[in-house]
N, C-alpha and C positions, 0 to 999 in steps of 0.2 A: 480477673482475666484469664483466657485460655494464652497458655505459652508457646508462641511460635516457634519459639528457639530449640524445641525439642520436635519437631517435625522431622520425620525421616526421610531420607531422599535415597534414588538408587540410579544408577549409572545408566546413561543414556544406550550402550550396549545391552543392557537387559530388556528394552522395551521394542516390540515388535510394532512394524511401521507399515503405513498404508501407501506411501508416497516414495519412490525413490530418483534417482538421477534418470532412470530410462523412461520415466515418465514425463520428461521436460521435453517439449516440442521444438524440435529443430526449426531456426529461423529459415534455413536453407530449402525447407520443404513446401512444397506447394500444399496448400490444404487439400484434405479429404471431400470435404463439401465446402465450398464458396458461398457463403452467404451473400446474395446478390439483390437488392430491392432498391427501388428508387429512392425511398427515404434513406438509408443505409450509404447508398453512393453521394447524396448530397451533401451528408455528415463529412464522408470523403472528401470532398470538394472542398468544404469549409476548413477542414483540417488542413488541406494543402495550402490553401489561400493563406491562412493565419499564419503559417510558418515560413511562407513566400516573404510575407509582411514583417517577418520576426516578431509576432505576435505568440504569447505561450500557447501551449498546449499541457495543461495539468490534468495528470491521472490521480484520481482518489480510488482506492480501491479496497476492497474488503480482503482477508486473508486468503480465502477460497481462491481467490485468482493466482495464488501460488500454490495451492494443493491441488490445481486443477492442470498444472504442467505449462504455465503462461511466462514463468520468469524468464526464458531466452529469449522470449519473442520480445518482453518490454525493454529488456537490457538491449538488445538489438536497436530498437527505437530511442534509445538514450544515446547509444554511441553514434547516431546517425543524427542527431540532433534535431527528432523529432518531440520527441518528451522534453519538456522542460522543467517539471516538478513532478516528484512522484509522493502522494501522500497515502497514509494506510492506518488503520486501527492498530492496537497493542500484541494482536496475536501476528501480525506482518510481520516484523522482525523475528518474531520465534520461530516460523517456521523456515525463513531466510537463513537464520543464523544457523539453524540445524542441519539444512542441505548442503550448506558451506562446510559444516563439522564434520558431516557422517556422510553426506549424499543421500540422506532418509530424515521424514520426518512424519508425523500424524499418527500419534497412536488409537489403539482400540478402547476406545473410551467405556465401552460396555462392559469389558475387562476388567480394566483397572479401576474405574469406581468403586467395583465391588469391594476390593481391597483396601482402600484408600491410599491405592499409588498412583492416581490419575494425576498426571501434571507433576509427579514428585521427581524430576529428573535435576541431578546435581551439576550436570556441567552446564546446561541450558540457563537455570536460575544463576549460578556462581557468575559465569562471564557476562552475561547480559547486565546483571545489577553491578557488576562491578564497571561497567562500560558506563552505566548510568549515573551510579556515583561519580566517577570520574568526571563525567559530562556536566554534571550537578558544580562539581569544584572548579571548572574551569571556564564555565559560562558555555558551553556547546548544546545543541540542541539533541535531543532522543535520539533522532534519526542519525546525524551526523556521528554521535558517540558511538553506535551500532556500528557504523561503517567502517569507523577508525578502528576499533576492537577485533572486528574480523580483519581488516588490513594487517594489523600491528601480531595479532595469533598466526599470520601466514596461513589460514584454514585451506587444507587440500582441496575443497571444493568452492573457491572462495569466486571464481569465474561464475558458477550459476546463482551468485548473489547479487540482489538487485542494489543492496544498502553499499555493497562494496563497490559496485562500481559507479553509484551515485556518490559515493566519498570521493574516487580515484578521477571522474570525469568533473566534480565541482557541481552536480545537480544538485537543488535542495531535495532532501528526502524526509520526510516529516512525519511523527507517528503522535498520533491523538488517544489518549489513553483514557478509560475507565477505569477506576480502579477496583480490584477484586475480579478483572472480567479474565486475566492472563495468569498461565500458570508459572509466571516468574515470581508473581504477588504472593504463590504459597511459600515460596523457599525463603529459608531462615535467615538469609542475608537482604531480603528485600527492604529497601529504606523509601518509604511513601513519599518523603520530601524530596527528595532528588528525582523520584518519576514525576512528582508533579512542577518541580521549576523547569525541567529539561523538557517536558510534554508542552508546558505552557509556553515554553521559548519557540516550540515548533509551532504552535498556533500563532505567535506573532509571525515567524517565518513565511507561514503558508497565506495569512493575510496580507504578507508585503509584496508575495506572488501575485496575489489577488487583485492589489492595487494595480496590476497592469494589464489586465485581462482584455479591457477594450478590443474589441477587434479581435479575441481569442477564443479559446475551446476548454471547457472543461468537460471532463469525462468521469462518471460515476461508474466504476464497475463493480459490482456483487455488494455494495455497502447499502444495506436498509437501515439503518438508525445513525451510527456513530458519523462519518463522512457527509452525507446530507444534512444533519445539523450544525457541522462546524463549517460546510462551507456559507450555509445562511447567515451564521453569525458573523463570519468574516466576511461577507458582502455588504452586510449592514454597516460593519465598522468602515470599510472603504469609502462605502456613499456617504458615511455620516463626517468621514474626514476631507468631502469634496473630490475624492477620485472620480472621473466620469466613466465609471464601470456600467454602461446601458447595454450596448450593441453587443451582445455576447451571443456564443454558441454552447448550448450544454446539452448532454446526452445521459442517458441512465440505459445502461448496458447489463442486463442480467435476465436469469431464468423466469422470473416472476415480477408481476407488476406488484410494489409495495407502495404505502402511503406516503413515507417521508420522500423518497426518491422522486415521485412522481409531482408533489408538492414544493419540494424544498430545493430540486433540482432541476426540474423540465417545465414547470410553470411560473411560480413565484419570481424566480431569479431573472426570466427576461421577460417580465411584463412592460418594461421599458424600452423594447427593443431587443431585437435579435431572435432566434429560434431555438426552442427546447425538444430533443427527441427522446423518445420512449422505444428502445428497440429491444424484445424481448427474445433473447436465442442462449443455448447453452455456452458458456464460457470457450469449451471445446473448438467451439464452431466461429462464435463472433471474434475472439481475439486473435485468432490466426487469418481470419479475413481480413481484418483491419489492417495486421501487418503486412499481408500480402497486398492489399489496396494502397497501401502507403508507401510501400517500396519497389512494387514491380508492374504493377497493374497501370 
């Protein structure tokens, strides 16, 4: 069996990055291009109505949402009490943590894969795996464990971290992992059992949030596989257990149309009531427009 304990790592300071703090969009800025269609405005009305009636707004998102600079906008919506739950895949907390740590993230894979150094970052692997293992010992979820670690380390750019703010605001932030997909799985300190335990607890936490989705809204932002699949399974569980989750609003916000978001987010979950939206536009346009319309329009 190949020996992962011999894997060589490098410091994050040795890696070049594509994304920096300067790329994060300021919530106080008016969008350069405002997305404005009848369908999108209908979605905005539904979100506002849901929150007025204290119904949830659950945001499931791919990590690219962070890499395109949307973190501060989502954090502002969390602070305002608009977003009630954040869910992401395993790459989400990696980019979030690195931004909190050094104010930069996202490596040039085409360069580092050639030398076997792709993803071999010491700080990211050590701290996130330690957080997950502590979480497994304490029966904490994966997302809570990451937010707590960022808080405990008092990272210099923690104000740009979604997971830090979820932790301090008491908002569920869940991480739904596929083993082998994330760079921290390459690190010698990785513990698959701890990842499984904490991510499975997050699946239960996500399902618990979903049990109250009647009259609420779920947005899938840029996740083409993991989150649409998790959502469909969680929805089946809550309906199996008798929760009246039928009249719901769902929306897929992404650059392209993909099979699973279309079926598992937009169509199948709303067959008993409510409405599903497929809105195709770049994150850099649609998320600032979403923030603007929910907070100032």
